[in-house]
N, C-alpha and C positions, 0 to 999 in steps of 0.2 A: 504493498501500500503506499511507503514512502516512496519506495523508487518510484512508482507510477506519479506521486504528486512530483518529485521531482522531475519526471521526464517532460510533466506537464509543465513545470515553469521553464525547460530548457527549449521545451518546442515553442513558447510564447518569444523566449529572448531569440529563436532564431528566425521567426516571423517579424519580429521587429528590426531584425537586423537586415533580413530581405526587403523589407520596406524602406528601411535606409538607403540602402544600396540603389533600390529605384530612385528614390529622390534625388541622391547624390549624383547620380549618371541620367537625369533627366535632360532637359531641355541644356546646350552648350551656355557655359556662362564666358563671361567677358575675360580676356587673359588677365592671369594674375589675381583674379577674383578669390580664388583659392589657392593654398598654400600646398605643397607636396610633401608628404610624409617623407621623413629621413630615411635616404637608402644607408640598408646596412647589408654587411656581409658576416656570413657564418663560415665556421669550419666542423660544424657536426658531422660529416663526412669527409673530414681531414682533407678537404680541397678548400678554397674561397669560392663561396656561391653566394645567391639571393636566395633568403630564407623563404621565398615564395616560391620557390624551383626546388624545394629539398621535398622528398616524400615522405614527412616524419613529421612530428607535432614537436615544434621548438617555440620556448618564450626566450626572446632574446632583448636585454635592457643594454644601451648605452651607458658610459658613463656619466654622462649628461642625464638622464633620465634615471639614472640612481642617485644621483646628487640632490635633483630637483624634489625627488619624494621622499629624502631622508634615510634611502637606503644604504646602510653601513658597513655591512657585513653580511655573511649570508644567511645568519638567523632573522634580516629583515627581507629577506627575498621574497616569502610568501606574501608579502603585500602586492606584490606586480605579477603574481605567478599563481594563477589557480591550479588547483592539484598536487600543489608543494608545499609540503609541511617540514619545519626545522624547528629542532628542541635540543637541548643541552643536557648532559648529567656532568657537572663540574663544567670542566672544560673541552668535554667531548663534545665534537657536534655529530648528531643525528638526523641528517637528510632522509625525508621519505617523498618518494613520488609516485602517485596513484596507488598510495597503500601501500609500496612495497619499500621496505627500509629495515634496517636491524640499530635495535637500542645497544646490544650486547658487542662491544667492540675493546678486544684487547689484543695481547701480542699473538695471540694463538688464532683470532680472526680478523675479520676486516669489515669495512661497512660495505653494505647492499648497492649504494648510489656511489659511483665513483668521481672524485673530485679531482679536477687536472689544471692545474696553475700552470700558463704559458706551453701548457702539451706534458707537462711533465705530473704522472699520477702522485697524488699524495696516499700513501699507504696509510698513515695512521690518523686516527681519528680527530686526534688536534688540528690536523692541515685542514679539515672540512669546515672549523668553525674559522673562517678567514674575513678578516678586515679590510674594506676596500680602498686602493689609494692608487692614483695615476691609472685607472681602470681604462680600458677602450671599451670594453664588452663585457657581459657576462651572458652564457649560454646555457638555459634549461632545456637537455634533451630529453624527451619525455618516452619511457619504456626501453624495454632491454636493448643494449647496444654491444651484444657479445661478438659479433664479426669485425669491427673496429675498432673496438676496444678491448672486448676482451674480459677477465676475467673483474667478478665483483664489480660490474654494471646493470645488473639484474634489475635495477629500477630505472636508470638511465644515468645521465653524467651531466655534472655542473662543469662548466668549462670556463675559467677566468683567465680573459685576455688581457695584457698588460700592453699599454702604448709604448710605441718603441723607439729607438732614437731618429731624429729627422735632420734632412739638412739644413734649417734655418734655425738662427736663436732665436729662443723661447723661454719662458720663466711665466711659474703658476706660484701665487701662494692664497692659503684659504687658511680662514678662523672660524670657527664654531665654539660660540658659547652659549650657556644654557643652567637652568637649574641644576640643583644637585652639584653645582661648581663644575661643570661639564666644561672642559678646555680640549678641542680638537682641531690641531695644526696641520696642515697641509703643505707641502712643498715640492717643486720641481724646477730642475734649471736642465735646458736642451742646448748643446752647442756643437757643432761642427768642429773639428780639430784637423782634419784635414778636408778642403772644398772637394765637394762630391763623390768623396771617398771614405770618411771615417766620420762619427758621430757619436757622441757620448750622451748621456741622460742619467741624470741622478733624481730621486725622488725620496719621500721621505712621511714619516706621520708619527705624530704625538698626540695620545688621548689618555686623559684623564678626566674621573668621576667619581663621587662620595658616591658610596653604597646606597641603594635602595631598601635594605633591610636593617631595621634599627636594634642593636645589640642591648636590649634594656639594662643589664646589669653593669655590663662594660662600661657605657657610655659611649658605644663607637657605631660604627655601620659597615656591614659586609656585603657582598656582591658588588663590589665597587672597581674599579678601571683603571689601571695604570699600565699604559702600551706604549712603546716604541718599536718602529719598524723601519727599514729601508730599502733601497732596492738600485742597482747600478748597472748600466747597461751600454755595452761599446757594439757599435754596429760598423762592419767593414763592408764594403764594395770592392771586392778583390777584382774583380773584372767584371765585363757584362754578364757571364755568366754564373761567375760565383759569388754569393755573399755569405758572412759569417756573422753571427750574434753571438756575444758573451755577456752572460747574467750573471750576477749574485746580488741573492736577498737575505735579510736577516728580521726575525723578531723576537721580541723580548719583553714579556710582559710578568708585570707583578699583580700584588692586590689579591683580591677575592672574586673576580668576575666569576658567575655561573655558582657560587659555593654557598648561595641564599637559601637552601632548600629550608622548608618548615615541615615539623610534623604536622599532620592534621587532627587538630584539637576534637572534631566530630566523630572519630573513627577510632577504634580500641588502640591501644598502648600500651599493652598489660606490662609489659619493664619498665617503662617509664612510671606508669603508675605506682608500681610495686615501690619504687624508691623515692618516689615522692619529687620527681621533677616539674619545675614550673614550666608550661607551655602556654603562652598568651594565646589569647585566642584570635587577635589582629595578625591576619596571614605577614604584615610587614613587619612584625616584631619576634624576636628571638631572646631566648636567654643564652649564652655561651660559657664554657669554663676557659677558652681559650679565642685568640682570633684567628680565623680561617685564614690559609696561606695558599697562593697559587701561584707557582714560579715556571715559567714554559720560555724553552728559549727553541728557536727553530733557524735553522740556516739551511741555503742552500745555494747551489751554481750550477749552469747549466751552459754546455756551448752545442749550436745549431749550424750547420752548414747546410745551404742548399747550393746544389748544381744544376742549372738549365742546360741539358744538351740540344734542345731543339726538338726532338722526339718526344723526351721524358724528362721530367725534372728526378731527381735524388735528392733526398733529405735524411741526414745524420742527426740525431738528440741525444747527445749524451750528459749525465744528471746525474747529481748527488744530493741527496736531502737527508738532514739529520733534526732529530727531535729529542730535547729532553725535559722532561717532566716531573714536578715535585710539589706535592699537595700538602696540606696539613689540615685536616677536617674534622670538626666536632658534629657528627652524625646524629646525635638526637637533639643538638641545639636546645637544651635544657640547661638550669642551673648545677646541674647533678653530672658530675664528672662520671658517667656512665659508658658511653662508645665514643671512641674515634679512630682514625684513620690516617694512615701517613704513606699513601702509596706514590712510588718513583718508577718513570718510565725513561728507558733509552733505546733510539731507534736509528739506525745506520743504513740507506739504502744507496745503490748504484742502479741505473737503468740505462740501457742503449737501446736504440729504435734505428732504423734503415727503412728508408719508405720509397717506393719508385712509384709515380704519378704521371700519366699519360697528359703530353700536352696540345696532340690533334683536338680540333674543335669539329671533329668529324662526329660519325653516327656512332662509335665506340669510344670511351671514355672509361680506363681502369686505373687501379691503383693495388700495390701488393706489399708487403713490406715482412719485417721480421722484429722481434722484439725480446728482451730478456730483463729481467730483474732479479736482484739478488739482495737480500735483506737480511740485518741480523738486529735482533729486540732481546731487551734485558728489562724484566720489570719485576717489583719487591711490593708485596703487598703485606703492609704491616696494619694490622687492625686488633683493638683492645676492648676487653669488657672489664671495666676496672671494678666494680663490686665483685665481680665472679675471679677476680685475678687470673681471667684467661687473657693469652694474646695468641694469635696467630700471625704467624711471621711466615711468609711463602715466598720463596725466590723461582722465576722462572725464564727460561731463556729460549728464545725460538730462533731459527734460521730457514728464511725460505731463497727457493730459486724456481723461479718460473720463465717459461720459455714459449714462445709462440710465434705461428707463421698463418698470414692471412692475406688475401687478395678480394676484391669485388670487382666488378664491371657491369657498365649499363650500355644498352645498344639501343638505338630507337630502329623500331622494325617497321614505323613507317613514319611520315612527319608529326604525325601525331601520337603514336603507341610508342614505349620504352619499357624494353624488361630490365630488371636488375638480378643479377644474383652472386653470393659472396659465401666466403667459406672461411672459417679460421679452424684453426688446431691449439690448443694450449693444453700443455702439461707443467705442474708443479710439485716440487716436493718440499716439505716442511719436517722438519727435525727438531723435538721439542724435549725438554730437560723441566723438571720441576723438583724442587728441594725446600724441605719444610724446616725453616730455619737455618741460620747463618753456617753451621756445621753441618747441617743439615741430613735426615732422613731423605731417601732418595724416592720420590713418590711415582716418576714416572720418566723413563727416557725411550722416547719412541719416535719412529721416523714413517712416514706415509705419503705415496705421492699419487696425485689424480691427473686423470688425462679427460678432457671433451672436446668434441665437435661442434661448432656454433654457425651454422647454416644462417642465410636469409636469401628471400625470395620477393621480388616485389613488378609490379605492373602499373605505369603511368599511364593517362591518358590527358593530353593538351588539348583539350576542346577550343580553347584559342589561347593568343598569346597571354592572357589574363587570368586563365582560368585551369585549373591543375587538378583532377581526380585520380587518386592512387589505391591501391591495397598491397599489404605486404605481410610476410610472416617472417620469424624470426626466432631465435632462440637464445635464452641467455643463460649465464654458469656463474655461481657464486663459489667460492673456493671453499675446501673442507678445510680442518683444522684442528686444533686442541683447546681445551678448557685451560685459563692458566691458572685456574684455583683450584682449591681441593683437589683431587686426585687426579686430575687432570685428562679426562674423557676425552675421547677421539670423538669429532664429530665430520659426517660426510657432507660433500657439496650438496646445494640444491638447484634446480633446475626449473626455469619457465618458457615456455612458448608462449609467443605472444602475436594474435591475430588483429589487423589493424586495418582500416578504411576513413581515408580523408579529403578533403576538399579544401582546397587554398585558392583564393580570388582575390582580383583586385578590379578598381574601377580606373579604366584610362585615363591618364593624366595624374594618378597617384593621390586622389583624395581620400580613397578608403582601400583596406584590405580587410575581409571577412574570412574565416578559418573555420573549420568544424573537422571532429573526427570521433570513429566509435571504436572502440578496443574491448578485446576478448583476451585474458591471461587463462592458461591452464599451467597450475604453481604445485610443484612436486617436492617431496622430501625438504620443505621448512625447515630451516634452522630458526627453532623457538627457545627463548628465552624459558626458562624452569627454575623452580628451587632447588638448592643442592641439598641432600642429607650430610653433607659433611661436615658442616658447621652452622650457626645461626647468620643470617644475613647473606651467604652467599648463593649466587644464581650460576647456574650451567646451560649451555647451549647443546640444544639435541635436534635429530632430525626425528620430529615428531607428527608432521602434519601435512594434508595436503589442502589447497586452496583453490578459491575461483574467483577471479576480476574481471568485471565489466564496467566500462562507464561510456561517457559522452564527454566531450567538453568543446567549447567555441569561444573565440576570441574575434572582438572586432577593434580596428581601429579606423580613424577615420577625423577630418576637420568638416565640423559642422558648419560654419563660419569662416572667413578669411582669418580670423584670430582664434579661434577657439577647436581646440581639438580633444578629442574623447577616446579613451580607451576602455573597454567593457572584455572580461572574461568570467566566463563559466565552467566547473566541473563537476556532472555527477560523477558517482561511482557507487559501486556495490561489491567491497569485499569481504568474503566469507571464508571460515573455513568449510571444507565439505568433508573432511574425515580429520577426527584430533580428539584425543582421549588423556587427560593427566589429572593428578591429584591438585585438590584445591586445598592448600594449607588452612583456609579458613573455613573450610566446611565440617560439617558434625562431625565425618569420618575424614579425617584428612589424608589418609592412606588409599582411598577409594579413588578409582579414576572416575571423573567426570566427565561425558559426553558433551563437547563443545562445538560439535557441526552445527554451522547456522551461526555460530556468532561472529561478530565482525573482526576483522583483523585489526592487531593496534594500529593507533594514529593513524586510521582511513576514514577521514568524515564523508558523509555521505552528500554535503554540498560545499564548493567553495565558490566565492565571486568575489571580484573586484573592479572596482568603477576608478576610473582618471578622468579626472575635465580642467584642462589647464586654458586660461582666457590671457592672451597677452593685449594689453591697450596702449595704443602707440601714444606718445609723447611730443606731438609736434616735431620730431625731429630732434630730440633729447635723448630718447632710450623708449626703453616698453616697461610697461608698470604690469606684472605678470603676476595672475594668481593661480593658485593650483589645489585643488584638493584630492586626495586619496583614501578610499574608502575600502575595506574588505570584511567580507562576512564567513565566517566558518562555524558549520554545526557541529552537533555533537560529536565528542569523538572518546574512546575507552582508550587507556594509557596499556593494557595489558590484556590477555587473550581471554578473560573470565567476564568479560564486559560488567564489572562488578560496579554499583552506587558506590561513589567517592573516589572511584579510581577513574573518573571521566571528567570532562569538561564541557558543561553546557556551549549552545551556540554562543557566539558572540562577535560583537563587531568593533573594527578599529578605525579611526578617522585620524587622520593628518590634513594639515594644512599649511600653505605657503604663501606670502606675498612678497614680491621679489621688483626690485628697481634693476635694470641690466641699462647701462650706458650705450648711447648709440656707438655702435663698432664694436660693442660688446667686450671690452678690455677690462672693464671695474663692473661688481654688482653687490649689493647689499640686500639681505632680506630678513625678513622676521618667519620664523616656522614654530609649529607644534607637532607633536606627536603623541597618540594617544588620547585625544583632547577631551573625550568622554571619559576618561580615567577607568576605563574597562578592565576589571579585575577579573584575569583567567589564569588558567593553570597550563604551563607549555611542556610540563612534564610532571608525571607521579609514577615514585618508584614505591610498590606495597609489598608489605612484610607484616604482618599486625602480629604476626605469633612474635617477633622480633620488638621494633620498637616502633610499629605502627606504619603509615604511609609518609613518605616523603614528598610533599608539594615544592616543585620550581615553578614559581610564579614568573608571569609576562612582564616587560617594562612596565612602569608606571606614565602617568602623565607629565612630558617634558617639554619644554618650550624655551626660544633664545633666539639669537639674532647671529647671522652670517655676515662674514665681509671676503670678497675675494678680490684679487687682482691679476691680470693677465697680460703677460707681454710679450 
């Protein structure tokens, strides 16, 4: 019934979109009476293309669009991306696309949505929570991307593309100040070192904010931000055929961002009640026995060489990425010294990719490549239950080698019909070791390898130059691995077959774009987070379920008037377990299996929608006064497989607004901004273990507001 109601809403939205298409594409307007939508290229299929000619569902945002909407990191991306949800557990990013994602991410496992920064895969969950600065665009590619991206892109990919060095001298400075003493400063310098040959680009970010959560007994705040990041790029045009791009970046974060979890005072918390811990009813207040701490350090280096032979191009991308994380967490957030954790993790990864791409603009386009990843990770889980004098101290090490070979070709059968076929074979092996304590009892020393074929088939119909219809089938693969806590049980890969049909259309003249898609997923051997019997509060990953995912999506971008543009997105989703039985620790019999068939997948809202309106009022040649509003709605979502009351978030709205003056020529601008203007109080994540400390609620950002000043040279 719910899906039927949502489908009716979807039909209404599509009908309105069609009417708008007819309205705008009606009688010809005078020249320049309407603006054109900005031209954007994407690399979702590993070559530069017009997104309206790519037969898959993509949401792309330019850096300017992200800035205008107040989107500062991947955590904010859902504001402009229907069907996308992003939550955190401490500083670990947890992206979900169309209900497909994973909460459990450790050194023995990876995310289900692949994050790429400038073509480099971010294997650790810390890399998923990425702050944006000096960004060209961000692409959210929906659906399994096994053929071209390989392992761990079961839900899709998020591609973050930085701006690269250019031939001309330029500089930018951007300052944001707001409540909670928010101070965010960005800067960029681009300079030619050798005319028409060598260019350098330096960019940096400094971001500070007081915490959203008040620690009552300590008189401090938690969930604060203290971040520094930088990037240096050197671009060399060695010849007309050869281009070299050298890049180095770093990020250092302190403070306690993401550590403001709050025990739900409305649900059972027997251990906290037993020892009399104070748990305020206000979700923005906690009691701590010490200050939470988050120390995260990341560095990355890459070398990209492109050679154009005329017939084809060869790209080599060599990269190194290292992360180091140290946390100190008061888990129960009461005034009783009950439970605490001090986990740390270090990871070093090297990747190498060679890719061949056709240059011929004839009926056949192809690409092929090979890929290699080598990663070593170490993790310590230090967990204490002070009243019981219990301390769990587990050390784990993991080594991963992943190899892949892939290819894809598209051929125009006629001037209107195009067929696509692709195939990837990937193999990986993991070696995992777990010790209990520094001296340690050896829990697990195991190795395992997995291989998988990931095909893709597609058929496209170009009805006109501006209308593309497509159907596709593709297979996704998520790595197997080992649990890095407890006794280190192994879990196997999960697989997904995706079937999608879509339509992409544009009005001649570039005033409007309207896209729609329908999809069905057959999801096998799901890796599901379950409770561990090894120790209280621990979770493990196991292959325990089958699922079915189906949905509809549509998005519309248009200039309604010469100075008024609009963006609308709607995603309907029905993602449910079809086979799944597991014990519920909160049931009357916590050992008996519960049949969860028919339950919604975690973090799979049935409806997400967004609207953006932007009006630019010309000021008689002195510049423009720009007004913009962003609205997002998300329906009810559950945070675990049991669909339990209290481990959910009811539907809520987010409203952002911005008033900006942009000087003529666009070299400087001033703006007033506000985010979450209605002060919506919403959970972005919940971790439930009521037999231990209860349910931990991770709350979304409060209402924030301030001003922005930027200068461009």
